[in-house]
Each structure stands twice: as structure tokens, then as C-alpha cells.
C-alpha positions in Angstrom: 132.6 -11.8 -29.4 130.5 -11.8 -32.5 129.4 -8.6 -34.3 126.6 -10.4 -35.9 123.9 -8.2 -34.2 125.4 -5.0 -35.7 125.5 -6.6 -39.1 121.9 -7.8 -38.8 120.8 -4.4 -37.6 122.3 -2.8 -40.6 120.8 -5.3 -43.0 117.3 -4.7 -41.4 117.7 -1.0 -41.5 118.5 -1.2 -45.2 115.9 -3.8 -46.4 112.9 -3.0 -44.1 112.1 0.2 -46.1 112.0 -2.0 -49.2 109.5 -4.3 -47.5 107.5 -1.3 -46.5 107.4 -0.1 -50.1 106.4 -3.6 -51.4 103.5 -3.6 -48.9 102.5 -0.1 -49.9 102.2 -1.3 -53.5 99.6 -4.0 -52.9 96.6 -1.7 -53.3 97.9 -0.6 -56.6 97.9 -4.1 -58.0 94.6 -4.9 -56.3 92.8 -2.0 -57.9 90.5 -2.2 -60.9 91.8 0.6 -63.1 89.4 2.1 -65.8 90.1 0.4 -69.1 92.8 -1.8 -67.6 91.4 -5.0 -65.9 93.6 -6.9 -63.6 95.9 -9.2 -65.6 97.7 -12.3 -64.7 100.9 -10.4 -64.6 99.5 -7.9 -62.1 98.5 -10.8 -59.9 102.0 -12.1 -60.1 103.4 -8.7 -59.2 101.1 -8.3 -56.3 101.9 -11.8 -55.0 105.7 -11.2 -55.4 105.4 -7.9 -53.4 103.4 -9.6 -50.6 105.7 -12.5 -50.3 108.7 -10.1 -50.1 107.0 -7.9 -47.5 106.5 -11.0 -45.3 110.2 -11.8 -45.0 110.5 -9.2 -42.3 111.6 -10.3 -38.8 109.8 -8.7 -35.9 110.9 -8.4 -32.3 107.6 -7.8 -30.4 105.3 -10.5 -29.0 102.2 -11.0 -31.2 98.9 -11.1 -29.4 97.5 -14.4 -28.2 94.0 -13.4 -29.6 92.2 -15.9 -27.3 89.0 -13.9 -26.5 86.7 -16.9 -26.0 86.9 -20.6 -25.8 84.4 -23.6 -25.8 84.1 -24.9 -22.3 81.9 -28.0 -21.7 79.8 -27.1 -24.8 79.4 -23.4 -24.0 81.3 -20.4 -25.2 82.9 -18.4 -22.4 84.9 -15.2 -22.6 88.6 -15.2 -21.9 90.6 -12.2 -20.6 94.4 -11.9 -20.0 95.6 -10.9 -16.5 99.1 -10.5 -15.3 99.2 -12.5 -12.1 102.9 -11.8 -11.3 105.8 -10.1 -13.1 109.5 -9.7 -13.0 111.9 -7.8 -15.4 112.3 -11.1 -17.4 108.9 -12.7 -17.4 105.1 -12.2 -16.7 102.9 -14.9 -15.3 100.0 -14.5 -17.6 96.5 -15.8 -16.6 93.8 -16.6 -19.2 90.8 -15.9 -17.0 87.6 -17.5 -18.1 84.3 -15.8 -17.2 82.5 -18.9 -15.8 79.2 -19.0 -14.0 79.4 -18.6 -10.2 78.2 -22.2 -9.6 80.9 -23.8 -11.8 83.2 -26.3 -10.1 86.8 -25.0 -9.8 89.0 -26.3 -12.6 92.5 -27.7 -12.3 95.1 -24.9 -12.6 97.9 -25.5 -15.2 101.1 -23.5 -15.6 102.3 -23.8 -19.1 106.1 -23.3 -19.3 106.9 -21.8 -22.7 110.3 -22.2 -24.3 112.9 -19.5 -24.2 114.4 -20.4 -27.5 114.1 -17.4 -29.9 110.3 -17.3 -30.1 107.7 -15.8 -27.9 105.2 -17.7 -25.7 102.6 -17.1 -28.5 104.1 -20.0 -30.3 102.0 -22.1 -27.8 98.8 -20.3 -28.7 97.2 -23.5 -30.0 98.4 -25.4 -26.9 96.8 -22.9 -24.6 93.6 -22.7 -26.5 93.1 -26.5 -26.3 94.1 -26.5 -22.5 91.5 -23.8 -21.8 88.7 -26.3 -22.7 89.0 -27.9 -19.3 91.6 -26.0 -17.3 92.4 -22.8 -15.6 95.5 -21.9 -17.6 98.6 -19.7 -16.8 101.7 -19.3 -19.0 105.3 -18.0 -18.6 105.3 -15.0 -21.0 109.1 -14.5 -21.3 110.1 -10.9 -22.1 112.5 -10.1 -25.0 115.9 -9.8 -23.3 116.8 -7.1 -25.9 114.5 -4.8 -24.0 115.6 -5.5 -20.4 118.2 -3.0 -19.0 121.5 -4.3 -17.7 120.6 -2.9 -14.3 118.0 -5.7 -13.9 120.8 -8.3 -13.6 121.8 -11.6 -15.1 119.5 -14.3 -16.3 120.9 -17.9 -16.3 119.6 -21.4 -15.6 119.2 -20.7 -11.9 117.1 -17.6 -12.5 114.9 -19.6 -14.9 114.3 -22.3 -12.3 113.7 -19.6 -9.7 111.0 -18.0 -11.8 109.2 -21.4 -12.1 109.3 -21.9 -8.3 108.1 -18.4 -7.8 105.2 -18.7 -10.1 104.1 -22.0 -8.7 104.1 -20.5 -5.3 102.1 -17.6 -6.6 99.5 -20.0 -8.0 99.4 -21.8 -4.6 99.0 -25.4 -3.7 97.3 -27.8 -6.2 98.7 -26.4 -9.5 99.9 -28.6 -12.4 102.9 -28.0 -14.6 103.1 -28.5 -18.4 106.6 -27.9 -19.9 107.1 -27.8 -23.7 110.5 -28.7 -25.2 113.5 -26.8 -23.9 112.1 -25.9 -20.4 111.5 -29.5 -19.5 114.9 -29.6 -17.8 114.2 -26.4 -15.8 110.7 -27.6 -14.9 111.9 -30.9 -13.6 114.6 -29.2 -11.7 112.1 -26.7 -10.1 109.8 -29.6 -9.0 112.8 -31.4 -7.5 113.9 -28.2 -5.6 110.4 -27.7 -4.3 110.2 -31.4 -3.3 113.5 -31.2 -1.4 112.3 -28.2 0.5 108.9 -29.9 1.1 107.2 -26.9 -0.5 103.4 -27.1 -0.1 103.1 -25.6 -3.6 104.9 -28.4 -5.5 102.6 -29.3 -8.3 100.2 -32.3 -8.3 101.4 -33.3 -11.8 103.9 -32.3 -14.4 103.8 -33.0 -18.1 107.1 -33.0 -19.9 106.7 -32.7 -23.7 109.4 -33.4 -26.3 112.3 -32.1 -24.1 116.0 -32.7 -23.9 116.1 -34.5 -20.5 119.0 -36.8 -21.7 120.4 -36.0 -25.1 122.8 -38.9 -25.1 119.8 -41.0 -26.3 119.2 -41.0 -30.0 121.2 -37.7 -30.6 119.8 -35.4 -33.3 121.6 -32.9 -35.5 120.8 -30.2 -32.9 122.4 -32.4 -30.2 125.5 -33.2 -32.4 126.0 -29.5 -33.1 125.9 -28.6 -29.4 128.7 -31.1 -28.8 130.8 -30.5 -31.8 132.4 -27.3 -30.6 134.0 -26.1 -27.4 132.1 -23.6 -25.2 134.6 -20.9 -26.3 133.4 -21.3 -29.9 129.7 -20.7 -29.0 130.7 -17.6 -26.9 132.9 -16.2 -29.7 130.6 -16.9 -32.7 127.0 -16.8 -31.4 127.0 -14.2 -28.6 126.5 -10.5 -29.4 125.7 -7.3 -27.5 122.4 -5.5 -27.9 122.9 -2.4 -30.0 122.7 1.0 -28.2 119.2 2.0 -29.5 117.5 -0.6 -27.3 116.7 -0.6 -23.6 118.9 -3.7 -23.1 121.9 -1.9 -24.7 125.2 -3.8 -23.9 123.5 -6.9 -22.7 125.1 -10.1 -24.0 122.6 -12.2 -26.0 122.2 -15.1 -28.3 120.2 -13.1 -30.9 116.9 -14.6 -31.9 117.6 -14.1 -35.6 120.5 -16.5 -35.3 118.4 -19.1 -33.6 115.8 -18.6 -36.5 118.5 -19.2 -39.0 119.6 -22.4 -37.3 116.1 -23.7 -37.2 115.4 -22.8 -40.9 118.7 -24.3 -42.1 117.4 -27.7 -40.7 114.5 -27.6 -43.1 115.4 -25.0 -45.7 113.7 -26.7 -48.6 110.5 -26.9 -46.6 110.5 -23.2 -45.8 111.4 -22.2 -49.4 108.6 -24.5 -50.6 106.1 -22.8 -48.2 106.9 -19.4 -49.6 106.7 -20.7 -53.2 103.2 -22.1 -52.2 102.3 -18.8 -50.7 103.2 -17.1 -54.0 101.0 -19.5 -56.0 98.1 -19.3 -53.5 98.1 -15.5 -53.6 97.9 -15.6 -57.5 95.2 -18.1 -57.4 93.5 -16.5 -54.4 93.6 -19.9 -52.7 92.4 -20.7 -49.2 95.7 -21.8 -47.8 97.4 -18.3 -48.1 96.1 -17.0 -44.8 97.3 -20.3 -43.1 100.8 -19.9 -44.4 100.9 -16.2 -43.6 99.7 -16.8 -40.1 102.3 -19.4 -39.4 105.2 -17.2 -40.6 103.9 -14.1 -38.8 104.5 -16.2 -35.6 107.6 -17.9 -36.7 109.4 -14.6 -37.7 108.5 -13.0 -34.4 111.9 -13.3 -32.6 113.1 -12.8 -29.1 116.8 -12.7 -28.0 118.1 -15.0 -25.3 120.3 -14.0 -22.4 123.8 -15.2 -23.3 124.2 -16.5 -19.7 121.2 -18.7 -20.1 122.0 -19.9 -23.6 125.6 -20.8 -22.8 124.7 -22.5 -19.5 122.0 -24.6 -21.4 124.5 -25.7 -24.1 127.1 -26.6 -21.5 124.9 -28.2 -18.7 122.2 -29.9 -20.8 123.9 -30.8 -24.1 127.6 -31.2 -23.3 127.8 -32.2 -19.6 124.4 -34.0 -19.4 124.4 -32.8 -15.8 120.7 -33.8 -15.1 120.8 -37.4 -16.1 124.2 -37.8 -14.5 123.0 -36.5 -11.2 125.4 -33.6 -11.3 123.0 -30.7 -11.7 122.9 -28.0 -9.1 120.6 -25.1 -8.2 122.1 -22.1 -6.4 125.1 -24.2 -5.7 123.2 -27.1 -4.0 122.7 -30.6 -5.6 119.4 -31.4 -7.3 117.9 -34.7 -6.3 115.3 -35.9 -8.7 114.5 -38.9 -6.4 113.1 -36.4 -3.9 110.0 -36.0 -6.1 107.3 -38.2 -4.7 104.1 -36.1 -4.5 104.1 -35.0 -8.2 102.8 -37.3 -10.9 104.8 -37.5 -14.1 103.5 -37.7 -17.7 106.1 -37.7 -20.6 105.2 -37.2 -24.2 107.3 -37.7 -27.4 106.7 -37.5 -31.1 107.7 -40.4 -33.3 109.3 -38.2 -36.0 110.8 -35.5 -33.7 114.1 -34.4 -35.3 114.9 -32.0 -32.4 114.2 -34.0 -29.3 114.2 -37.6 -30.5 112.3 -40.5 -29.0 113.9 -41.6 -25.7 115.2 -38.2 -24.6 112.1 -37.2 -22.6 111.3 -40.8 -21.6 114.6 -40.6 -19.6 112.8 -38.6 -16.9 110.7 -41.7 -16.0 113.7 -43.6 -14.7 115.4 -40.5 -13.2 112.3 -39.8 -11.1 112.4 -43.1 -9.3 110.7 -41.7 -6.2 107.4 -41.4 -8.1 105.4 -44.5 -7.7 104.8 -46.4 -11.0 101.1 -45.9 -11.0 101.6 -42.1 -10.9 103.8 -42.2 -14.1 102.7 -42.4 -17.7 104.6 -42.2 -21.0 103.2 -41.7 -24.6 104.8 -41.7 -28.0 102.7 -40.1 -30.6 103.0 -41.7 -34.0 103.2 -39.6 -37.2 104.2 -36.3 -35.6 107.4 -34.3 -35.5 108.5 -31.8 -32.8 105.8 -29.2 -33.4 103.0 -31.7 -33.7 103.5 -32.8 -30.1 101.9 -29.6 -28.9 100.0 -28.2 -31.9 97.7 -29.5 -34.6 95.2 -32.3 -34.9 97.2 -35.1 -33.3 97.7 -32.8 -30.3 94.1 -31.9 -30.1 92.6 -35.3 -30.7 95.0 -37.8 -29.3 97.6 -36.2 -27.0 95.5 -33.7 -25.2 92.7 -36.1 -24.0 95.4 -38.3 -22.4 97.0 -35.2 -20.7 93.6 -34.0 -19.6 92.7 -37.3 -18.0 96.2 -37.7 -16.4 96.0 -34.2 -14.8 92.4 -34.7 -13.5 93.2 -38.2 -12.2 96.0 -36.9 -9.9 94.2 -34.0 -8.3 94.1 -34.4 -4.6 
């Protein structure tokens, strides 16, 4: 088993005080000292200190900061309520303060990825959905902070959470799964359909997910198949250090997931920090945007080793879902049992994580859904992140999703 977590913790313990010192120096370089106006070199030193201070990784979920939203041309207040909770996840409800005579809005459960980041990575997705919907999200907890006594968390437990939350929301909900959880979401809907559960959703939207990674395999897919499972367990799994509540729990550390993501586009990230340095010197308007992105990107959450290893094996190596070999609690999962839930799949033309065709595969697998209750969309000019955030999401993808969800309310 890898000792990377202990090495990382030692690195963080050593370097974080230096980042604190760099942050503490900012007021010194910002001040106007008598007889010594701020020089260009002082601006450079201040920018260098701030850039260095922002290379820190954090392990606590940032706030969503969604206090209000524009709904049908009016600004309404939004508050967060925990509708249900387990040791591993909270069902978070973004409750809008609408006038009493407002027609009920379609309820949407957003399934956030458990892939090294917190659910706040979908802040923009949620904010947009709130324009027209009653929105809930899976707010996954950092496994590092969950005691061993709370048990294991694997793919079955993930699917079980989605079933539980849909039942908590009651009949008539809709499901939106982003990236990694599309497999679990599709499984949960099939399980509920097989049980003729009255709470199976009216519609499900699967966005940029690895339904069948045999199609147009990406570098991520190739890596997952290039090593035996024993390699992943030996080199990527560590135990949580003793200082945390989840001490001894086997995890795939979030910082390792971040390193893997960054290595895919290292030049872009280095360029972003170079741009941040220049923007800080020139007091440019883009500095806050860059800082905001990396505050979110560097907020890391550990994954349960059981869930991570099962995902690699079942989704990326064995392709159990598209081959009809997936099970839930030991029983076969039959995607053809899905009949009452409409299906909308979305892909990004330039997605280098879940390539075009991988999410589309769900359309053929869900043969029990009538053709007029199915829709597929490929968004041109966007990569993976652009499918669920940014102007293309807001202006082109979301209107299609909104209309699809509303069309299939019963």
C-alpha cells in the first residue's frame, strides 16, 4: 500500500507555514510608505507572494454562495437546507423563497461527481438550474473525515444513496448526473424500475459520463486499462493519517487525483498562474476570475478506496454496464427495465475525459424507453468542463435540458 499520504502530509506541514508567511507579507507590499512610493519591483514581489500563497490545497468544502437567483425575471432568496443525511453524503436542498401562489417547479436532483473535488464544483450548474427548477444536490462528504465505524463505501453504497435520495424527494423528481456518476445514476434508475418504485424519476440527464469507455478511448481510459488492479491498489491507495477522524480508512487521496488531472494539461495550468502573476502586477480584471477558479480546483476531497477501485475495475476495465454484467447488491441490473423515465444525453465535442460516443451509448442500452422520450445533444466547441459550466452551458445546453425536463413531467 502506498505511503504517499504520509509524504504529502509532511510536505504540507512543511510548506503551508511558508504560504502563510507569503500571505502575511501582502499588506507590506501594498502599503504606501512615507518617502517610498510603490515601485514596480514591489508589485512584482507582492504578486509573487500571492501566487505562491495560492498553491495551497484545502480539504474542506467551499461555500456554494448562492444566496439569490433570478427566477422568471424576479430576484428570489435562496437558502440551503439539509433534506437528508448519511455519514457519507448530505442531500442539500436549495430552497427558493417564492410567493405562495407560485406554481410548483420541477424537482431536480443533481448528482455531483465523487472524483476528488467537492459538489461546489457544480456551483454554476446549480445556479443556472435554479432559474426554473427546485434543485437538490448530492453533497458528498470528505471520506478523510468519516470514521471507520461508519462502514465501507463502494459502488453499491453510491447507488443506494441515489435510490434513497430519490425516495426522499418523492414521486415526480428528475435526475441530472454530471460525468463520473452517470453510471451510478443509470444503475439507480434501473434498480428502481425493476422494483417498480413509484419514486423512479420522470427524466434523467446524463452529461459527459463514462457509460461505455470502449468508444473513442481517451488518455484517462487508456491509463485505467494499462495496469492490473493490483497496481492501482499498491500505488494509489493510502491510509488516512491518525490526526483525522477517518484515521486508518483506505482512500484514493484527492491530491493524487488533482495531480493526475493537472498532468493532463500542465502547460495550461502553468500558464494560468503566469497570467495570474501578470494580472496582479498590472491590477488586471482577470485576476479574481483565475483566483476563484483555483480556490475551487484546489479544494480536494479523498475518495473511498473501495469506491475508487471498484469504479476502475467495473467501469473502465470490465465495462460491466454496457456488457450487461453489472450487478447491484448481487442482483443483475437490467437497463431495459427503464420505461417510465425519459433520457437525455449530453456530450462535448472536445471532451478529452469522456469522449464523444461514450455517453451516447446509454441511448442504445436503454432500449425500453420509447424513441420519442429520448434525446441526444453534442455541444460543439466545448471540452469536458464546458458541458456543465460556462456560456455554452448557460445559453445552449441548459435551454434544451430545461425544455426536455418540463416536456416529460406527468
